[in-house]
N, C-alpha and C positions, 0 to 999 in steps of 0.2 A: 503494500499500499504505499502511494507517494503521499508525503506530508502537504498540506496546500500550499505552503510557500515554495515547493520544488515545482508546482505545476505552472508552466508559462500562461501569461494573461489570456491567450486567445484560447486555451484548453479551459482554463478556469470559468469563462464566458460560456463555453459549450456545455460543461459539467452543471453549472448553475441552471441553465435552460432545461436541461434533461431532469434535475432533481424536482423543479416546479412543475 
């Protein structure tokens, strides 16, 4: 599991959309 800080900003946006 990657820690949130390790995830690039573009991936973070994608993950946030999926979790909503």
